[in-house]
LUMMARFI-614713 format. One line per 10 residues: their letters; for each residue x, y, z of C-alpha. Coordinates in Angstrom, 3 decimals. Example, Ala and Ser with C-alpha at 12.3 -4.5 7.8 and 13.67 -1.06 7.14 Angstrom:
2
as = 12.300,-4.500,7.800 | 13.670,-1.060,7.140
***
This chain:
317
mgethsleer = -0.215,0.348,0.178 | 2.946,2.478,0.969 | 4.790,1.240,-1.709 | 1.661,2.269,-4.445 | 1.270,5.382,-2.463 | 4.780,6.410,-3.374 | 4.681,5.356,-6.770 | 1.803,7.613,-7.300 | 3.368,10.923,-5.598 | 6.245,10.316,-7.807
fqqyvegenk = 3.632,9.821,-10.933 | 2.317,13.193,-9.532 | 5.768,15.316,-9.590 | 6.379,13.573,-12.643 | 3.736,15.029,-14.495 | 3.979,18.679,-12.527 | 7.535,18.803,-13.753 | 5.891,18.938,-17.304 | 7.109,15.462,-18.663 | 5.306,12.983,-20.719
iepkdwmpek = 3.606,9.991,-19.780 | 4.806,7.161,-22.383 | 2.856,3.944,-22.671 | 5.201,1.794,-21.070 | 5.927,3.987,-18.178 | 4.132,3.293,-14.840 | 0.922,4.832,-14.577 | -2.210,4.900,-11.469 | -4.880,2.663,-12.865 | -7.232,5.405,-12.492
yrqtvirqvs = -5.395,7.732,-15.210 | -5.075,4.903,-17.796 | -8.786,4.621,-17.513 | -9.274,7.959,-17.222 | -7.336,8.503,-20.557 | -8.581,5.616,-22.669 | -12.635,6.958,-21.561 | -11.178,10.718,-23.097 | -9.218,9.754,-25.989 | -11.569,6.910,-26.723
qhahseiigm = -14.491,9.477,-26.495 | -12.730,11.551,-28.661 | -12.425,8.888,-31.538 | -15.862,7.933,-31.563 | -16.972,11.821,-31.612 | -14.578,12.002,-34.964 | -15.836,9.277,-36.429 | -20.168,9.733,-35.617 | -18.981,13.430,-37.010 | -18.569,12.638,-40.137
qpeanwitra = -22.180,11.454,-41.187 | -23.537,15.097,-40.575 | -21.841,16.471,-43.139 | -21.246,13.529,-45.158 | -25.143,14.181,-45.704 | -24.345,17.170,-47.659 | -21.424,15.568,-50.250 | -23.823,14.688,-52.746 | -25.938,17.949,-52.306 | -22.610,20.725,-52.097
pslrsklill = -23.748,23.680,-54.046 | -20.337,23.880,-56.296 | -17.596,21.656,-57.327 | -15.419,23.700,-55.169 | -17.436,23.275,-51.843 | -18.116,19.599,-52.664 | -14.283,18.902,-52.863 | -13.228,20.879,-49.649 | -16.172,18.940,-47.782 | -15.606,15.892,-49.154
akvqdeaghg = -11.154,16.267,-47.760 | -12.641,17.803,-44.333 | -14.954,14.050,-43.982 | -11.656,12.117,-44.967 | -9.770,14.183,-42.437 | -12.319,13.756,-39.330 | -12.070,9.559,-40.559 | -8.252,10.196,-40.120 | -8.357,11.415,-36.752 | -10.610,8.935,-35.701
lylysaaetl = -7.455,6.606,-36.701 | -4.941,8.388,-34.885 | -6.812,8.707,-31.616 | -7.901,5.177,-31.591 | -3.744,4.231,-32.481 | -3.344,6.348,-29.088 | -6.101,4.682,-26.905 | -4.725,1.237,-28.091 | -1.384,1.997,-26.497 | -2.963,1.936,-23.021
gidrsemieq = -4.028,-1.802,-23.782 | -7.378,-1.290,-25.004 | -7.959,-3.214,-27.782 | -10.371,-1.182,-31.122 | -12.934,-3.522,-31.309 | -13.883,-3.448,-27.444 | -13.870,0.246,-28.180 | -15.714,0.210,-30.659 | -18.248,-2.478,-29.064 | -18.635,0.048,-26.599
lqsgkakyss = -19.508,2.753,-28.696 | -21.681,0.670,-30.681 | -23.508,-0.723,-27.254 | -23.915,2.915,-25.615 | -21.343,2.413,-23.282 | -18.898,5.028,-24.788 | -20.223,8.360,-25.022 | -19.511,10.889,-28.261 | -19.855,14.525,-28.268 | -23.607,15.368,-27.748
ifnyptiswa = -23.240,17.819,-30.789 | -23.136,15.032,-33.413 | -27.029,14.229,-32.726 | -28.701,17.310,-34.063 | -29.467,17.352,-38.085 | -28.031,19.274,-40.890 | -31.070,20.462,-42.407 | -29.526,23.585,-44.690 | -26.245,24.077,-46.749 | -25.862,26.670,-44.026
dmgaigwlvd = -25.382,24.435,-41.297 | -21.875,23.087,-43.263 | -20.725,26.654,-42.161 | -22.017,26.727,-38.523 | -20.551,23.517,-37.660 | -17.137,24.310,-39.502 | -16.822,27.704,-37.680 | -19.236,26.654,-34.482 | -18.244,23.200,-33.685 | -14.924,22.753,-35.240
gaaiqnqvml = -13.825,26.312,-33.301 | -14.896,24.984,-30.373 | -13.216,21.647,-30.781 | -9.735,23.771,-31.580 | -10.583,25.492,-28.154 | -10.282,22.381,-26.426 | -8.105,20.849,-28.688 | -4.874,23.203,-28.835 | -4.598,22.247,-24.889 | -4.343,19.093,-25.870
crtsygpyar = -0.870,19.099,-27.228 | 0.068,19.286,-24.360 | -1.946,16.795,-22.636 | 0.505,14.786,-20.501 | -0.269,11.216,-22.363 | 2.260,11.539,-25.056 | 0.577,9.873,-27.395 | -2.197,11.691,-27.483 | -0.376,15.060,-27.236 | 1.481,14.248,-30.412
amvkickees = -1.902,13.119,-32.281 | -3.152,16.277,-31.995 | -0.608,18.364,-33.256 | -2.142,17.275,-36.515 | -5.254,17.238,-35.656 | -5.130,20.863,-34.524 | -3.893,22.152,-37.831 | -6.515,20.622,-39.765 | -9.321,21.610,-37.191 | -8.054,24.849,-38.206
fhqrqgyeim = -8.574,24.596,-41.795 | -11.862,23.304,-41.295 | -12.948,26.320,-39.022 | -11.695,29.187,-41.600 | -13.963,26.938,-44.101 | -16.726,27.001,-42.269 | -16.570,30.714,-41.540 | -15.606,31.356,-45.395 | -19.268,29.637,-46.395 | -21.474,31.855,-43.454
mhlakgtkeq = -19.315,34.874,-44.926 | -20.709,34.203,-48.558 | -23.965,33.350,-47.416 | -24.058,36.984,-44.760 | -23.348,38.397,-48.117 | -25.900,37.311,-50.503 | -29.527,37.370,-50.786 | -32.276,37.625,-48.277 | -32.944,34.076,-48.361 | -29.226,33.339,-47.569
iamaqdalnr = -28.706,35.872,-45.279 | -31.907,33.741,-43.256 | -30.387,30.318,-43.635 | -27.184,31.596,-42.153 | -28.980,33.225,-39.310 | -31.056,30.212,-38.825 | -28.259,28.298,-38.604 | -26.113,29.977,-36.032 | -29.806,30.266,-34.348 | -29.375,26.142,-34.195
wwwpslmmfg = -26.185,25.494,-33.531 | -24.987,28.050,-31.261 | -26.339,26.594,-27.829 | -24.897,23.024,-28.482 | -21.753,24.564,-29.463 | -21.302,26.403,-25.966 | -22.411,23.021,-24.172 | -19.662,20.599,-25.966 | -17.617,21.629,-23.737 | -19.065,20.085,-21.109
psdddspnsa = -20.932,20.504,-17.680 | -19.924,23.848,-15.463 | -16.672,23.601,-13.526 | -18.921,22.395,-10.270 | -21.225,19.824,-12.371 | -18.169,18.252,-13.966 | -17.115,14.921,-12.168 | -13.542,14.625,-14.088 | -12.503,17.897,-14.870 | -10.410,18.624,-11.270
qsmkwkikrk = -8.366,15.116,-11.334 | -7.901,15.231,-15.130 | -6.310,18.966,-14.686 | -4.190,17.662,-11.581 | -2.702,15.227,-13.948 | -2.560,17.543,-16.688 | -4.928,15.717,-18.804 | -6.727,18.682,-19.056 | -4.867,22.406,-18.672 | -8.303,24.675,-18.581
sndtlrqefv = -11.831,24.281,-17.425 | -15.017,23.787,-19.400 | -16.173,27.220,-17.732 | -12.372,29.051,-18.928 | -12.802,27.229,-22.393 | -16.400,28.223,-23.150 | -15.946,31.925,-22.302 | -12.595,31.852,-24.467 | -14.810,30.573,-27.065 | -17.394,33.438,-26.986
dktvpqaefi = -14.848,36.056,-26.275 | -14.007,35.010,-29.808 | -16.778,34.005,-31.282 | -19.191,36.948,-30.929 | -16.578,39.640,-32.733 | -16.598,37.293,-35.547 | -20.244,37.348,-35.646 | -20.707,40.590,-35.654 | -18.024,41.287,-38.394 | -20.077,39.511,-41.049
gltipdkdlk = -23.562,40.680,-39.575 | -25.236,37.869,-37.684 | -26.483,38.361,-34.114 | -25.994,35.872,-31.214 | -29.117,34.484,-30.493 | -28.499,35.300,-26.937 | -30.737,38.365,-25.323 | -28.529,38.066,-22.224 | -24.832,38.779,-24.244 | -23.166,41.640,-23.172
wneekggydf = -19.664,42.999,-22.514 | -18.179,43.148,-19.196 | -15.409,45.574,-19.087 | -14.672,44.501,-15.611 | -14.095,41.012,-16.529 | -12.879,41.957,-19.740 | -15.141,39.222,-21.924 | -18.681,38.597,-22.471 | -21.258,37.726,-19.755 | -24.037,35.223,-21.554
gkmnwdefyn = -27.029,33.712,-21.027 | -27.631,29.880,-19.494 | -27.733,26.774,-21.252 | -30.484,24.383,-21.262 | -28.881,21.715,-19.558 | -31.679,19.572,-19.451 | -31.585,19.615,-23.307 | -27.739,18.281,-22.866 | -28.121,15.372,-20.475 | -31.153,14.460,-22.801
vikgngpcnk = -29.020,14.351,-25.930 | -26.441,12.284,-23.467 | -28.901,9.416,-22.813 | -29.899,8.833,-26.127 | -32.691,11.195,-26.486 | -31.244,13.852,-28.675 | -32.931,14.529,-33.084 | -30.280,11.362,-34.245 | -28.788,9.520,-31.816 | -30.400,6.349,-32.850
qriahhvkah = -29.872,6.973,-36.355 | -26.012,8.121,-35.930 | -25.587,4.731,-34.392 | -27.480,2.725,-36.374 | -25.554,4.204,-39.419 | -22.347,3.582,-37.673 | -23.276,-0.217,-37.342 | -24.226,-0.710,-40.512 | -21.090,0.688,-42.150 | -19.417,-1.294,-39.551
eegawvreaa = -21.106,-4.116,-40.845 | -20.820,-3.778,-44.285 | -17.215,-3.053,-43.798 | -16.058,-5.913,-42.254 | -14.531,-8.193,-45.300 | -11.600,-5.055,-45.280 | -10.635,-5.382,-42.006 | -10.669,-9.370,-42.650 | -8.630,-8.581,-45.455 | -5.981,-6.610,-44.109
nayaekqrkr = -5.610,-9.080,-41.619 | -5.238,-11.726,-43.838 | -2.608,-9.614,-45.742 | -0.251,-8.689,-42.910 | -0.746,-11.835,-41.173 | 0.756,-13.255,-44.763 | 3.589,-10.545,-44.493 | 4.277,-11.342,-40.788 | 4.684,-15.150,-42.426 | 7.438,-14.057,-45.140
kqantaa = 9.169,-11.696,-43.292 | 9.510,-14.619,-40.485 | 10.635,-17.069,-42.991 | 12.871,-14.964,-44.750 | 14.954,-14.016,-41.148 | 14.755,-17.998,-40.980 | 16.509,-18.909,-44.022
***
């Protein structure tokens, strides 16, 4: 017992010294489980997050916009693969993570359980959803678990590009016809509050934040990240002539940031529990795609085994 306590103290000192934890390093079991939960949830979010945007690839208004959206969805697939690989370094199998997602045991970001009903939603997702993701993910480039931190460097570069693409869509619509302006404003109205709730519950109601910050898995609290996002995004909306749908929004000179209204946490928890507009659809689609793609995984595994045996035979010779 005393030895374990000493190891945990040394671990904490190591983390506080801004050192990276690597897969073969000793770590508390709770740290391992916390990182697995966060990284796998992040991976699930990237994969499920492909669906709302893939819905518009065939309906994009131009060849340029179609190519950009197609590339973005492919990026998200790559992000999911990086993150599953990072989680696997902690001893969990990818098939187990997929089973947890499909059974509902594992969660993904609640934001992807809302429908994309217009082209403006592609702009709102890029600008707001990816913008909120970047706000959270930049700090993860310095997270204490090495494989996660290294994966996030590439992911953040690509997400930053996605955010600019989304803002460009909203900017063009905001300069367009009355119908296009109304479409952009409607998308902002629908995606604003879910984007703010992406950061998670308020610090007082977040059961994992304090320990994650102590271990430097997280670097900033949910409320701090949310405030930074609001302060950055409000001027962007004003610049293109759109209105943030919050009657309580106002600049607070004393704190140097915006005060904003209360979020509907009942809605948030209802979506988390699987009762959002698209929860069942998202998981059903994932299950179907996973089953239909089984032959690809089997072929890849067979090829890998063939290569392994060939290498083994060459070594023996």
